[in-house]
C-alpha positions as CSV (number, residue, x, y, z in Angstrom):
1,X,-12.9,-30.4,158.4
2,X,-13.1,-27.2,156.1
3,X,-10.0,-25.0,156.3
4,X,-9.6,-21.3,155.8
5,X,-6.7,-18.9,155.8
6,X,-6.2,-16.8,159.0
7,X,-7.2,-13.5,157.2
8,X,-10.2,-14.8,155.2
9,X,-13.5,-13.5,156.5
10,X,-15.7,-16.3,157.7
11,X,-19.1,-16.7,159.4
12,X,-21.8,-19.3,160.2
13,X,-25.5,-18.8,160.4
14,X,-27.8,-20.9,162.6
15,X,-31.1,-21.9,161.0
16,X,-33.9,-24.2,162.2
17,X,-37.1,-25.7,160.8
18,X,-40.0,-23.2,160.8
19,X,-42.4,-25.2,158.7
20,X,-41.6,-28.6,160.1
21,X,-42.5,-30.9,157.2
22,X,-41.3,-28.6,154.4
23,X,-38.1,-27.5,156.1
24,X,-37.1,-31.0,157.3
25,X,-37.7,-32.3,153.8
26,X,-35.1,-29.8,152.4
27,X,-32.3,-31.8,154.2
28,X,-34.0,-35.1,155.0
29,X,-36.6,-35.8,152.3
30,X,-37.7,-39.2,153.7
31,X,-38.2,-38.0,157.3
32,X,-40.0,-34.8,156.1
33,X,-42.3,-36.8,153.9
34,X,-43.4,-39.6,156.3
35,X,-43.1,-38.2,159.8
36,X,-46.2,-36.2,161.1
37,X,-45.5,-32.8,162.7
38,X,-46.0,-34.0,166.3
39,X,-43.4,-36.7,165.8
40,X,-41.0,-34.2,164.2
41,X,-41.4,-32.0,167.2
42,X,-40.9,-34.9,169.6
43,X,-37.8,-36.4,167.9
44,X,-36.2,-33.0,167.4
45,X,-35.4,-33.1,171.2
46,X,-33.0,-35.9,170.6
47,X,-31.4,-34.7,167.3
48,X,-27.9,-33.3,167.5
49,X,-27.0,-30.0,165.7
50,X,-27.0,-30.6,161.9
51,X,-24.3,-29.4,159.4
52,X,-26.2,-28.1,156.4
53,X,-23.9,-26.7,153.8
54,X,-20.9,-24.5,152.9
55,X,-21.6,-21.0,151.5
56,X,-19.3,-19.5,148.9
57,X,-19.2,-16.7,146.3
58,X,-20.3,-13.7,148.4
59,X,-17.8,-11.0,147.3
60,X,-17.6,-7.4,148.6
61,X,-18.1,-4.7,146.0
62,X,-15.8,-2.4,148.0
63,X,-12.8,-4.7,148.7
64,X,-13.2,-7.6,146.3
65,X,-12.8,-9.9,149.2
66,X,-14.7,-13.2,149.1
67,X,-16.5,-14.5,152.2
68,X,-16.7,-18.1,153.3
69,X,-19.5,-19.4,155.5
70,X,-21.7,-22.3,156.7
71,X,-25.3,-23.1,157.5
72,X,-25.7,-25.1,160.7
73,X,-29.0,-26.1,162.1
74,X,-30.6,-26.3,165.5
75,X,-33.2,-29.1,165.1
76,X,-35.9,-27.5,167.2
77,X,-39.1,-26.0,165.7
78,X,-40.6,-22.8,167.1
79,X,-43.3,-24.8,168.9
80,X,-40.6,-27.0,170.4
81,X,-38.5,-24.1,171.6
82,X,-41.5,-22.6,173.4
83,X,-42.5,-25.9,175.0
84,X,-39.0,-27.0,176.3
85,X,-37.2,-25.5,179.3
86,X,-35.0,-22.6,178.4
87,X,-31.9,-24.3,179.6
88,X,-32.6,-27.2,177.2
89,X,-32.9,-24.8,174.3
90,X,-29.8,-22.9,175.3
91,X,-27.9,-26.2,175.5
92,X,-28.8,-27.2,172.0
93,X,-28.0,-23.7,170.6
94,X,-24.7,-23.7,172.3
95,X,-23.9,-27.1,170.8
96,X,-24.8,-25.7,167.4
97,X,-22.6,-22.6,167.9
98,X,-19.7,-24.9,168.9
99,X,-20.1,-26.8,165.6
100,X,-19.8,-23.4,163.8
101,X,-16.6,-22.6,165.8
102,X,-15.1,-25.9,164.7
103,X,-15.9,-25.2,161.1
104,X,-13.8,-22.0,161.3
105,X,-16.5,-19.4,161.8
106,X,-15.2,-16.1,163.3
107,X,-18.8,-14.8,163.8
108,X,-22.1,-16.7,164.4
109,X,-25.5,-15.3,163.3
110,X,-28.7,-16.5,165.0
111,X,-31.7,-16.8,162.7
112,X,-35.5,-16.8,163.2
113,X,-36.5,-18.1,166.7
114,X,-32.9,-18.9,167.7
115,X,-32.4,-15.1,167.9
116,X,-35.3,-14.4,170.3
117,X,-35.7,-17.4,172.6
118,X,-34.8,-16.6,176.2
119,X,-32.5,-13.6,176.4
120,X,-32.1,-13.1,172.7
121,X,-28.6,-14.6,172.3
122,X,-26.9,-13.3,175.4
123,X,-26.6,-16.7,177.2
124,X,-25.5,-18.5,174.0
125,X,-22.9,-15.8,173.3
126,X,-21.5,-16.1,176.8
127,X,-20.7,-19.8,176.2
128,X,-19.0,-19.5,172.8
129,X,-15.4,-18.4,171.9
130,X,-16.6,-16.4,168.9
131,X,-19.0,-13.4,168.9
132,X,-22.7,-13.7,168.1
133,X,-25.1,-11.4,166.4
134,X,-28.9,-11.7,165.9
135,X,-29.1,-9.6,162.7
136,X,-31.8,-7.5,164.2
137,X,-30.3,-4.1,163.2
138,X,-30.2,-4.8,159.5
139,X,-33.6,-6.5,159.7
140,X,-35.0,-3.2,160.9
141,X,-33.2,-1.2,158.3
142,X,-34.5,-3.4,155.5
143,X,-38.1,-3.4,156.9
144,X,-38.2,0.4,157.0
145,X,-36.7,0.6,153.4
146,X,-39.2,-2.0,152.2
147,X,-42.3,-0.3,153.6
148,X,-41.2,3.1,152.2
149,X,-40.6,1.7,148.8
150,X,-43.9,-0.3,148.8
151,X,-45.8,2.9,149.9
152,X,-44.2,4.7,146.9
153,X,-45.3,2.0,144.5
154,X,-48.8,2.0,145.9
155,X,-48.9,5.8,145.8
156,X,-49.4,6.2,149.6
157,X,-47.7,9.4,150.8
158,X,-45.8,8.6,154.0
159,X,-46.5,12.1,155.4
160,X,-50.3,11.5,155.3
161,X,-50.2,7.8,156.1
162,X,-51.3,5.8,159.2
163,X,-48.7,3.1,159.9
164,X,-49.4,0.2,162.3
165,X,-46.5,-1.7,163.9
166,X,-47.5,-5.1,165.3
167,X,-45.1,-6.2,168.0
168,X,-44.2,-2.6,168.7
169,X,-43.3,-3.4,172.3
170,X,-40.4,-5.5,171.2
171,X,-36.9,-4.6,170.1
172,X,-37.4,-4.7,166.3
173,X,-40.9,-3.3,166.3
174,X,-40.0,-0.4,168.6
175,X,-37.0,0.7,166.5
176,X,-39.1,0.4,163.3
177,X,-41.7,2.7,164.9
178,X,-39.1,5.2,166.1
179,X,-37.5,5.4,162.7
180,X,-40.9,6.1,161.0
181,X,-42.1,8.6,163.6
182,X,-40.7,11.6,161.8
183,X,-41.9,10.4,158.3
184,X,-45.5,9.5,158.8
185,X,-48.7,11.2,160.0
186,X,-49.9,8.6,162.5
187,X,-48.6,5.5,164.2
188,X,-50.7,2.7,165.7
189,X,-48.5,0.7,168.1
190,X,-50.0,-2.8,168.6
191,X,-48.6,-5.2,171.2
192,X,-49.5,-7.5,174.1
193,X,-48.7,-5.2,177.1
194,X,-49.4,-1.5,177.4
195,X,-46.3,-0.6,179.5
196,X,-44.0,-1.8,176.8
197,X,-46.0,0.1,174.2
198,X,-45.9,3.2,176.3
199,X,-42.1,3.0,176.3
200,X,-42.1,2.8,172.5
201,X,-44.6,5.7,172.3
202,X,-42.2,7.8,174.4
203,X,-39.3,7.1,172.0
204,X,-41.5,7.9,169.0
205,X,-42.7,11.2,170.4
206,X,-39.1,12.2,171.0
207,X,-38.1,11.2,167.5
208,X,-40.8,12.9,165.4
209,X,-44.2,14.6,165.2
210,X,-46.4,11.6,164.4
211,X,-49.7,11.1,166.3
212,X,-49.4,7.8,168.3
213,X,-52.1,5.4,169.4
214,X,-51.6,2.3,171.6
215,X,-53.6,-0.9,171.2
216,X,-53.6,-4.5,172.4
217,X,-56.2,-5.4,169.8
218,X,-55.0,-6.7,166.4
219,X,-58.2,-5.4,164.8
220,X,-57.0,-1.8,165.2
221,X,-54.7,-2.3,162.2
222,X,-57.7,-1.8,159.9
223,X,-57.0,1.9,160.3
224,X,-53.6,1.7,158.7
225,X,-52.5,2.1,155.1
226,X,-49.1,0.6,156.0
227,X,-48.4,-2.3,158.4
228,X,-45.1,-3.7,159.7
229,X,-45.6,-6.9,161.6
230,X,-42.8,-8.4,163.6
231,X,-43.9,-10.6,166.5
232,X,-42.6,-14.1,167.4
233,X,-46.0,-15.6,167.7
234,X,-46.3,-19.2,166.5
235,X,-49.8,-18.7,165.2
236,X,-51.0,-16.5,162.4
237,X,-52.2,-13.2,163.7
238,X,-53.4,-11.1,160.7
239,X,-56.5,-12.4,159.0
240,X,-58.3,-11.1,155.9
241,X,-60.8,-9.1,157.9
242,X,-58.1,-7.0,159.6
243,X,-56.9,-5.1,156.5
244,X,-58.4,-2.1,154.7
245,X,-58.4,-2.1,150.9
246,X,-55.1,-0.9,149.5
247,X,-53.1,-1.7,152.7
248,X,-49.5,-2.7,152.4
249,X,-48.2,-5.3,155.0
250,X,-44.5,-6.0,155.4
251,X,-44.3,-9.3,157.3
252,X,-40.9,-9.6,158.9
253,X,-41.8,-12.4,161.3
254,X,-40.8,-16.1,160.9
255,X,-43.1,-18.0,161.3
256,X,-45.3,-15.5,159.4
257,X,-47.7,-13.3,161.2
258,X,-50.0,-12.9,158.1
259,X,-52.3,-15.8,157.3
260,X,-52.1,-17.4,153.9
261,X,-55.9,-16.7,153.7
262,X,-55.0,-13.0,153.1
263,X,-53.3,-14.0,149.8
264,X,-56.2,-16.2,148.9
265,X,-59.1,-13.9,149.8
266,X,-57.8,-10.3,149.5
267,X,-56.6,-9.3,146.1
268,X,-56.9,-5.7,147.1
269,X,-54.0,-5.6,149.6
270,X,-50.3,-6.0,149.1
271,X,-48.4,-8.4,151.5
272,X,-44.6,-8.4,151.1
273,X,-42.1,-10.7,152.7
274,X,-39.8,-8.5,154.9
275,X,-36.1,-8.5,155.0
276,X,-35.0,-10.0,151.7
277,X,-31.6,-8.9,150.4
278,X,-29.7,-9.2,147.1
279,X,-26.2,-10.4,147.9
280,X,-23.0,-9.2,146.1
281,X,-21.1,-11.8,144.0
282,X,-22.1,-15.2,142.6
283,X,-23.5,-16.9,145.7
284,X,-23.7,-20.6,146.2
285,X,-25.5,-21.7,149.4
286,X,-25.4,-25.4,148.4
287,X,-28.8,-25.6,150.1
288,X,-32.3,-24.5,149.2
289,X,-33.8,-22.6,152.1
290,X,-36.7,-21.4,149.9
291,X,-35.3,-18.2,148.4
292,X,-34.2,-17.6,144.8
293,X,-30.5,-17.7,144.0
294,X,-28.4,-14.9,145.3
295,X,-30.9,-13.7,148.0
296,X,-31.0,-14.0,151.7
297,X,-32.8,-12.7,154.8
298,X,-31.6,-9.5,156.3
299,X,-30.5,-11.2,159.6
300,X,-28.3,-13.6,157.5
301,X,-26.9,-10.6,155.6
302,X,-26.0,-8.7,158.8
303,X,-23.7,-11.5,159.8
304,X,-22.1,-11.5,156.3
305,X,-21.7,-7.7,156.2
306,X,-19.9,-7.7,159.6
307,X,-17.6,-10.5,158.5
308,X,-16.6,-8.7,155.3
309,X,-15.9,-5.7,157.4
310,X,-13.7,-7.9,159.7
311,X,-15.9,-6.7,162.6
312,X,-16.2,-9.9,164.6
313,X,-18.4,-8.5,167.4
314,X,-21.8,-8.9,168.9
315,X,-23.3,-6.0,166.8
316,X,-26.9,-6.9,167.6
317,X,-27.4,-9.0,170.7
318,X,-30.0,-9.0,173.4
319,X,-33.1,-6.9,173.2
320,X,-31.5,-3.4,173.2
321,X,-30.2,-1.7,170.2
322,X,-30.5,1.7,168.6
323,X,-31.4,3.7,165.5
324,X,-27.7,4.6,165.2
325,X,-26.8,0.9,164.9
326,X,-29.4,0.5,162.2
327,X,-28.0,3.4,160.2
328,X,-24.5,2.1,160.7
329,X,-25.2,-1.4,159.4
330,X,-27.2,0.2,156.5
331,X,-24.1,2.2,155.5
332,X,-21.9,-0.9,155.7
333,X,-24.4,-2.9,153.6
334,X,-24.3,-0.2,150.9
335,X,-20.5,-0.2,151.0
336,X,-20.2,-3.9,150.4
337,X,-23.0,-4.1,147.8
338,X,-26.0,-5.6,149.8
339,X,-29.3,-4.2,148.5
340,X,-33.0,-4.5,149.2
341,X,-34.4,-7.1,146.9
342,X,-37.5,-7.1,144.8
343,X,-40.8,-7.7,146.6
344,X,-42.1,-11.2,147.1
345,X,-45.4,-12.3,148.6
346,X,-45.6,-15.7,150.3
347,X,-42.5,-16.6,148.3
348,X,-43.8,-15.4,144.9
349,X,-42.3,-12.5,143.0
350,X,-44.5,-9.3,143.0
351,X,-44.6,-7.6,139.6
352,X,-45.6,-4.0,138.7
353,X,-48.7,-5.4,137.0
354,X,-49.7,-7.2,140.2
355,X,-49.3,-3.9,142.1
356,X,-51.4,-2.0,139.6
357,X,-54.2,-4.6,139.8
358,X,-54.2,-4.3,143.6
359,X,-54.4,-0.5,143.4
360,X,-57.3,-0.7,141.0
361,X,-59.3,-3.2,143.1
362,X,-58.7,-1.3,146.3
363,X,-59.8,2.0,144.7
364,X,-63.1,0.4,143.7
365,X,-63.7,-1.0,147.2
366,X,-63.0,2.4,148.8
367,X,-65.2,4.3,146.3
368,X,-68.0,1.8,147.0
369,X,-68.0,2.9,150.7
370,X,-65.9,0.2,152.3
371,X,-66.2,0.1,156.1
372,X,-64.2,-2.1,158.5
373,X,-66.1,-5.0,160.1
374,X,-67.2,-4.6,163.7
375,X,-64.4,-5.1,166.2
376,X,-64.6,-8.2,168.4
377,X,-61.8,-6.9,170.8
378,X,-60.2,-10.3,171.0
379,X,-56.8,-8.8,171.4
380,X,-53.5,-10.5,170.9
381,X,-53.3,-14.1,172.1
382,X,-51.2,-15.0,175.1
383,X,-48.5,-16.7,173.0
384,X,-47.8,-13.5,171.1
385,X,-44.6,-12.1,172.4
386,X,-43.7,-8.5,171.7
387,X,-40.3,-9.0,170.0
388,X,-38.6,-10.8,167.2
């Protein structure tokens, strides 16, 4: 069993397969290659938690202290988590958390669907001897930073922009909207239920002067120059027809909310993967989870930041957190040397030349008199949940 000194900061992060065949293949190439997705989903019920790798080389720029951590995996896919009874999912997550405890983790981070299933980590945390965080606070901070920087590169002034937040009734989406309310001209809050959207609208109106529209129809994002999407739907929500030329979409959701068809069919919009962070130090994950070396998701980074700060606490847990928490974790990230990474779209690096080409094509479309397609008012599908 790995050993650590009593004062060394340690953490573990819980991952799970999002794209069943691709992600299972990263650890078990034969199973990923030959098992069809329905069988992967079925057999995952019986798999135990999986030790993935040890993480080393993350070093604070403020203290010089090096962090030690581990990836551990819950075997369930998002579809499996939604289909199984909550108590079954909780049981597997608790088992995974206990594996992290035995490895020596002093803080456990929940990633992707493990952070939102059921009560967003509260039940899991209550059954472990170490604290748990979901990483939601830093996820919000990075999403807001990313959309602001992308707007600057696309020459979209925030003060005149319409910004759509998809999943605005949930914890991450609502805080994103609240943080943008005093920076933008108009907010379009899109979600599944009007009462939750109304609560977010009230927070936005208290935070800033932006005009606010509520919608349960995904088609209404065609009004927006900037879009943050952060649902935990298992299906792709945003299709090529939903976006105006020159739009920027920051997709924070995993699985993705934006269809791969957007990348294939719309060379006049910019889609960026949300929440990617450059880590301080010379990082070795000993596992390929699909990112370039030295980069991680914001939710992973929050767990690392708190451990380096020796704050072993449930910083983001459940569905309630605040703008103040986002600003606090942003400050701690800056202190230890965590930074917003360069843009990527569907896993591919975005260059300045790419952005210039998008701007040029979008300008031609708009000058030619582009109009949005007629709305079909299909709304958000029932499986779409308001929060990530």
